[in-house]
N, C-alpha and C positions, 0 to 999 in steps of 0.2 A: 553402477558399472560405467566406465568411460564409454562414450559414444564415438563411433567411427564416422568421420565425415563422409557424406555421400556425394556423388557426382552425377551429373546428367549422363545418361547413356550416350556413347559416341554414335554419331550418325553413321549408319551403315551405307555402303556404296549402293548407288542406284542400279537397279536391274533393268536392262533394256528389254522391253517386251516386243517381240517380233510377231507380226501378223501371220496367220497360217497361209500357206501357199494357195494361190487362186486355183480353183478347179474349173476347167473349161467346160462349162455346161451351157449349152445354147438353148434358146427358146424352142428350137426345133426338137430338141431331145425331151423337152418337157412340155407337154401340150398345155396350152392355155396359160403358161407362165407358172404353173404349180411347182415345177422343179426348181425354178429360181427362188421362189419363196422358201422352199424347204432348205435349199442350200444356204440362203442368208441366215435362216434361223439356227442352223447347225453351227455356222461360224460364230455367231454371237454367243451361243452356249459354250462352245469350246474356249472362246476368248475369256469369258467370265470365269470358267473353271481354272484356266491357267493363271489369271490374275489372283484368284483366291489362293491358289497353291503358292504363288510367289509371296503374297502377303503373309501367309502362314509361316513360310520358311524365314522371312525377315523377322517376324515376331519371335520365333524360336531362337534365332541367333541373338536378337536384342536381349531377350530374357536371360539367356545363358551369359551374355556379356555383363549384364548387371550383377549376376551372382559372382562371376569371375572377378569383376572390379572390386566388389565388397571383400572377397577373400584376399585379394592382392593388397588392398589397403590395410587389412588386419595384419598381414605379414610385415608390411613396411611401416605403417603409421600408428599402430596400436599404442596408446599412451604408456602402457605398462611393459609390453613385450615387443613392440614393433622395432624392426631393425634400425630404422632411422632415428630412434631414440636411444640406441645403445651408444656408449662412449668409450673412447680410448682403445685399449688393447682388445677388449671384448668385441667391439665393433669390427676391428680389423680381422681378428681371428675367425669370425663367423661369416665373413662376407661371401666366401665361396659356397658355404652351406646354404646361405639364403638364396643365392642364384639357382642352385639345384632345386631348392624348395619351390621357387617361382616356376621353373621349367616343369617340374612334376605337376604343379597346380594347373598350368596351361594344358599339359597333356591329358590330365584327368578330365578337364572340361571338354576338350576337343573330342575325346573318346566317346562322349555321350551322343555325338552326332553321327549320322550315317555318312561314311566316306563318299565323296563325290556329290553330295547333296548341296543344294543352294545354301542352306543354313550352315553347313560345314565350311563352305568356301567363304561365306560372309564372316563367320566367327573367326576363321583363321586370319583374315586380313586385319580385323580389329585387334585380336589377341597379339598378333605380331607387333603391332604398334605399341600396345600396352607393355609387353614384355621388354621391348627395346628401351622404352622410357624407364622402366623399373631397373633394368641393368645399368643404365646410365646413372641413375640416382644412387644405386648401390655402390658403383665404382667411385663416384665422387665422394660419397660419405666415407667409404673405406679409406680413400686417400687422405681426406681431412683428419680422420681419427688416427691414422697412422702417424701423421705429423704431431698430433696432440700426445699420442703415446710416446713418441720419441722425446717430446719436450718434457713430459712427466718423468720419464726415465732419466733424462739429463739432470733435472732438478734433484731427483732422488739420489743420483750418483754423487752429486756435489755434497748433499747433506750427509750421505754415508761416508764420504771422504773426510769431512770435518769431524764426524763422530769417531772414525778410526784414528785420526790424528790425536784427538782428545784422550782416547783410551790409552794410546801408546805414546803419550806426551814425553815420557822419560827416555824414549828411543829416537834420537834425531833422524836416523835412517828411515824409520817408519813414518815419521812426520813428513819427511821430504817425499817419500813415496806417495803419501796421500795428496800432497800438493801437486805433484806431477800428474797423478790420476785426474784430479780436478781440472788441471790445465788442458789435458788431452780431451776431456769431455767438452770443454768450452771451445776448443779448436774444431772439434767435429761438429758441434752445434752451429758454430759460426759458418762453416762451409755449407751446412745444410740449409741455413736460413739466409745466407748471403750477407753476413755482417761485415762491415768494413774492418780493416785491421785495427784501427784505433778503438773501435767498439769492443773487439775481443780483448784488447789489452786492459781496457777499463773493467771488463767483467772478470778478468783474471785477478786484477788488483783487489776488486771487491771480494772475490772468493778467498784470496789469501788473507785479507783483512779479517773476514768473518772467522776463518780457521784459527788464526793466531789469537784473536780476541777471545774466542771460546776457551782456548787452552789457558790463556792468561787468567781468565775469570775462575777457571777451575783451580789453578795453582794458587792464586792469591788467597783463596779461602783456607789454604793450608799453610802457606809459607810466603810472606810478602817479599822477602829477599830473593827467593827462587823465582817468583813471578817477575820481579824487576830484572833479574839476570836473563830470563828468557826473552823479555821485551828488548833488552839491549842487543841480543843476538839476532833478532828478527825484525827490528823496527823498520828496516828498509823496504820490507814487503807489506807494510801496513800503511793505509791511507793517512796522509798528514793530519786530516781533521780528527780521525780516530786516535792517532798518536797523542794529540793534545788532550783528548778526553781521558785516555789511559793514564797519562802522566798526572793529570789532575786527580784521578781516582787514587793513584799511588800516594800522592801527597796528602789527600784527605784521610787515607787509612793511617799513614804515619802520624798525622795530626791527632787522630782519634786515639791511637796508642799512647802518644805522649799525654793527651788529655786524661786518659784513663790512669796512667801512672801518677799524674799530678793529683787526680781526684782521689785515688787510693791513698796517696800520701796524706792529703788533707784529712780524709776520713780517719786515718790512723792517728794523726796528730790529735784530733778531737776525741778519739777513743783513749788517748794516752799510750798508744803503742808505737810512737815514732820518737826519734831523738833529734837533737840539733844537728848531729852529723848527717842524718838522713835528709834533713832540709837543705843543708849546705851542699851535699852531693847533687841533689835535684837542681839546685841553682847553678852549680858549676857545669852541669850537662845541659843547661838551658831548658830543663823540663818545666821549671817555674820561673816567674819573673821576679824582679827585685821587690816590688810591693807585696807580692804574694809571700815571698820569703820573710819579709818583715812581719806580715800578718801572722804567719805560722809560728815564728819565733816568739811573738807576743803571747800567743796561746800557750806555748811551752812555759813562758815565764808565769803566766796566770795560773797554770796548773801547779807549778812549783810553789806558788804562794798560798795555795788553798790550805784550809785547816785539815787536820788529820781526819776528822769526821766526814768532811765534804769529800776528801780524797777517797775515803773508803766507799762512800756512796757512788762516786763516779766510777770507781773500779768495778763496782757491780755491773755497770753498763758496758765498760770496755772489755771485760773478760769474755763476754759472749756467752756466759753461763745462763741457763734458763732461770727466769725469776718467777716468784710466786705472787699473784695479785692479792693474796690474803696477808702478805707480809708488809707491815707499815713501812719498814725501812726500804724495801724494794720499791714500793709505790713512790716514796719520797725521792728516791734516786731517779726514777723515770721522770717525775714531774720537774726536777731540777735540770735534767738533761734536755727535756723538751724546751724549757725556757732558754737554756744556754745556747741551744742550737738554732734558735730562731722562732720557735712556736708557729711554724707554718704547716700547711697540710702535708707537703712532702716529708717534712720532719716527723709529723705525727705518724704517717704510714711507715716510714723507715724505722722509727724507734719502736713502734708496736711490733713490727716484724722481728726486730732484733731481740726484744725482751718478752714478748707475749703479754705485755701489760698496756692497757689504754692509759695515756696520760690523763691526769685528773681534769684539766680543762676540756679535753675531748669528751670525756664522760659527761661533763656538764652540758656541753653542746648537744650531745645526743639526747640527754634527758629533757632539755628544753625543747628540742625539735619534736620529740614524741608527744609532749604535753601542751605546749603553747607557742611554739616557734612559728614564724611567718616571714614572708618577703624573701629577700636575697639570702639572708642568714639561714633560712630553712632550706633553700635549694642547695647551698654549699654544704650544709650539715648532711643532707641526704646523699650528696655525691661522695662525701668523705666516708659515710657509713657504708655505701656500696663498695667503695675501694677496699676498705678494711675487711668487709665481709668476704670479698673475693680472695684477698691475699692472706689475711690472718684471722680466719673465722673463730679460732679458739679464744682470742682476746675478748670477743663479744660476750663470753660467759659472765663477764663482770657486770653486765647490764641486767635489770629485772626482766623476766619473761614478758611482762606486759609491755614494756618499752620495745623489746625486740619484736613483738608481734606487730605493733604499730609501725615501726620503722621498716620491717620486712614487707608488710602489706603495702605501704606507701611506695617503697622501691619497686615492687612488682607492678603497681599501677602506672608508675612513671615509665617503666620499660614498655608498657602497653600503649603509651602515647599520651597519657594525661599530664597536664602541667603539675609542677610540684605542689602548688598550693591546693589544687583540687584533689590531688591524690592524698595528701595528708588529711584534708577535711573528711574524705570518705573513710580513711583508715581509723581516724579518731572516733567517728560515729559508730563504726562497726565494733570497736573495742569497748565503748561506753554504752552498752545496752542495758535496759532495765532487768531486774532480777527475774521477773516473770518470763521474759523472752529468753533469758539465759537458761532457765529450766527447760523451756521448750527445745532450745537448741541442743541441750544435753541429751534429752530423750531421742531427738532425731539422730544425734551422733551415735547413740547406742544401737539404733536400728541399722544405720549405715555400717557400723563396725562389725555387724554380723556377716558381712560379705566375706566369703571364704578366700578371696584372692589374697595372696601374700604380698602386701604392700611393701614391707621392708625388704624382702628378698628381691623383689623387682627393682627397688632402688639400688640395692647393692650390685646387682648384675648389670645395671646400666651405668655404673660409675667405674671408670678405668682405674681409679686409685684402689678399688677393692677387687674388681674382676681383672686380675692380671694374667689369667690363663687364657689360652686360645679357645678351648672348648669347655673347660670344666665349670666355668662360672665362678661367682664370688663364694667365699665360705658361708656356711649356714650360720645365721646370727644366733648367739646364745640366748637363753631365756631372759637374762638380765637386760640385754640389749633390746630384746623385743618389748619388755615391760617399759623401759625408758621411752621407746619410740611411741608406744600406745599412749603413755601419759602425756608426752609432749603434743601428740596429734590432738588429743582431747582438749588440752589447754589452748592450743592455737585455733582449733575449730571454733571455740567460744569467742576468742579474741577477734577472729576475722569474720564474724557474722555468718558462720555456717558454710563457708567455702571449703569443702572437704579436700579438694585437690590442692589448694594453696596451703591448707593446714598440713597436709602430708609433706609438701615440699619444704615448708619452713621447719617442720619437726625434723625432717631428714638433715637439713642444713645444721640445725642445732645439735643433733645427735652426732654428726661427724666431728664436732669440736671435742668430743671425749672418746668416741669409739673409732678406732682406726685399725687398718690391717697391720698385722705383725708377723714377721717371719723369724722371730727370736728363737722359736722352738723347732725351726727347720722346715715348717710347712705353714702355709697361709692359714691364719685364724684371726678372728675379730677380738680385740682386747681393749678394755677401758684404760686410758692413759698408758698406752704401750710405750716402752722405753725409747723406741726409735722416734716416735712422734714427740714425746715429752722432751727429749734432749736434742732432737734434730741431728741425730747421729746414725750412721748406717748400722745395719744388723751385724755385719761382719765385725766392726770395731767393738760393738757392745758385747757380742758373744765372746770375743777375745778377752775383754775385761772380766767377764764372769768366770771364764775358765781359769784366768790368772788368779782371781781371788779364791776360787775353790782349791787350786793346787797349793796355794800358800797355807791352807789349813789341812792339807793332806786328804782332800776329798776328790775322788775321781769325777771328772765332769761328764762322763758318759751317761746318756739317758736321763739327763737332768732337764726338767721343764720349768719355765718361768710362769708364775701365775699372778695375775693382777686381782687383788682381793679388796676387802673393805679398808684394810690398813693402807693399801696403795692409794685409794681415793682420798683418804684423810691426810695423807702426807703432803708436804709442800712440793710444788713443782721444782725439779732439779735436785730434790732430796727424797724422792719417792723410794719406798722399799717394796720389794716383790717377794712373794712366797716362792719357795723352791720345792719341787717334788721330784721323785724319781720313779721310774717304771720298774716294777718288780717282775721277776720271770713269769708270773702268772698273768701279767698284763695290767694288774691293778696299780693305782698310784699310791705312793707312800710319802708322807712329809719327810723332807730331808733334814737330818739332824747333825749337829756338829759333834766334836769330840766330847763335849760336856752334856751330850744328849738333849740339848735345847734346839728347838726349831730354828733353822737357818733362814735368814732373809737377806736378799741381795739388794744392796744400795749401789747403783752404778756410780763410779768415780768420775764426775764430769770434768774435774780438773785435769786428770791424767789423759782422759779421752780427748778433750779439746786441745790439750797441749800437744798431743801427737798430731792432731789435725793441723794445728798452727805450724808445727815444724814442717809438715808436708807443704803447707802453703808458702812458708818462707823459702823452702828449697825451690819451688816453682817460680817464685818471684825473683830469686837470685838468677836463675837460668834466663828468665825473660830480660832481666836487667843486663846481664852479660851480652845477650844477643843485641840489645839496643846499643850498648856501648861499642860493640864491634861494628855495627852499622854506622854509628857516628864516625868512627875512625876511618872507615872506608870512604864515606862521603867527604871527610876532611882531606884525605890524600888523593881521592879521585872524584873531584866535584862534578865532572860531567860523565860519570859512570864508566870511565875507561878501565 
C-alpha cells in the first residue's frame, strides 16, 4: 500500500503563564512566619497544577493536529486517490467537493475538543493555517488542470473535425464546415494561451494540411484521379512541403500502375497470351520502352518458331489449367518453362504456384538438401522450401515423406534461431535413428496417442481456412481424414525423433495439401481434393458448371451432392471426377444415375470455367486501360492540372 508522507507537527503558539495574584499576608497575621510559608507553598502547588494543565492541553492539540494533518494528506496527496494526483477534467470537476471535504474534516476534528478550552483554541489556529494552505493548493491545481482540460478538448476537437471531414469528403460544404470549426478552435485556444497572430496562422495551416492530407490518403486508395482532383482544388491550403510529398506520392502511384501494366503485359507475352498489337499499343502509350518492345517482340518470334510439340507443352503452362505431377508431359512442360523463364528462385515459386508442380531441378535441390546438402546451397534450398511450403504446400506432395520430415524439421529449427547447417544436422540425426530406437519411439507414440484430446479438431478450429464461422467452429473431420492424420503423425513422430508436437504440426501441414474445406454442397465440409482447391475456382462458378451439365442431360440439379471418393483420388489433377448423389425424401442418399441408368460422375470443365474467368479479367483490364488512356489525354491537354 502506498505510504503517505508525514510531516513534523506544527509548532503550537506559546501560552503565556501568569502568576497568581499576590495575597497580602503580613507576618503580623501569621505568627512566627508560619502563614508566609504556607502561602508560598500554596502558590507553588497552584503554579505547578496550572503548568501541567497547560502542557496537557498543548499535547491534546498537537496530537489532534497530527491526526488532522495525516487525514488531510490522504485527501490531497494519496498516490491513488489524492486530489492533487487527479488530472484534467476530473480534477477540475471535483475541486469544490474536495474543499467541502477538507472543511468537514476540520470541523470533525475541532468538534472533539471542548469549546473555549486551551486545546480548542490552539488547534483552531493551527487548523486554520493548514486549511488555508490546502485551499490554496486545491485552487492552484484546479486552475492548472482546467487549462490542461481545455488543451485536451482543443486537440480532440481538431481531430474530430478532421475525422468529420474525411467521412463527409464527398460533400464540399461539410468539409468546409469542419475546416471552419477547427479554425475557430485554434482562434479560441490562441486567445486563451496568448499566441501571437503568426503562430495561430501557422497552426491553422498545419490543421488544414493534416485534414486535406487525410482525405487525400483515403481517396487515393480508391481512385487516384479523384484524389488528384481534390488536391488541385485544395492545394492552396496545404503546406508547400507536404504538397511536394503528395505530388511525389501521386507520381509514384502512377509509375506503379504503369509498371504493373508493363509487368502484366510481359507475363502475358511469356504465357503466350499477348499479341504484337498489344506490345505496340503499350509502346505507343509509353508504358514500355523501345528496348523492352524489342525484347517482347523477339519472344513472340521465338514462340512462333517453336515446334508443335513444344508449343503444346508451353500452352499447358499458359492456359492456367491445373496440371498433374504424375503426368510426364506436364512435368516436362514445367521443366521447360522453368529453364525458359530464367531458372531462378522467384521463377520457381511463381511457376509452382501457377501449375502446382515442382520443377525437376527444384525437386533435385530439395532431395540433395535433405540428404547431403551443406553451405550456402543448403541455406538457399531451405529458404526456397519454406517459401513454397507457405505459398504452394500441395506441390510438396511430390517429395518423399522422409525428405519432407527432414526439411520441415530443419525449417522449424531455423525459425527457432538455429543456423541452417546446425538445424539440418539435427534434423538428419533425428530421421536416421537405429531400428531398435525406432521401435521404442513407436511404442511411446502408441502410448501418447491414447490421449483423448482431439488433435485434428483443434487444428481445424485454429485455422481460419477451415473455421470460417464466427461461433460454429470448423466442420467435423470425416473418418478418412482422421485416419490420414494419424498415419502421418505416426510417420513424422518417428522421423522427428519423438517430438509429438512437431509431428502433429507437420502432419497437419501435409494433410492440408489434400484435405480442404468445400462449400460445393452448400454447407461447409471437409473433402479430399475438393474441386475448389483442385481447380482454384470459386464454389459459385463450379456449382454453375455442375448445374449446366446436369440440365444438358435432363437431370434436375436440386438436392444433388458432390462426393470425393477413391476414383477422385486416382484421377489426374484438373481431370478429377466426382461421384454424385441425391437426397431422397426419407433423407437417405442415393447414387445419381443418368438416362441409361449408369452412375453419373461429374468432371468439371476447366476450359469453360477458366475461359469465363479470363473473359471477366479481360473486361476488367480493358476498363483499366481506358481509364489510363483517358488520364494520359488529360495530362496531355492539361499538363499542369488545369
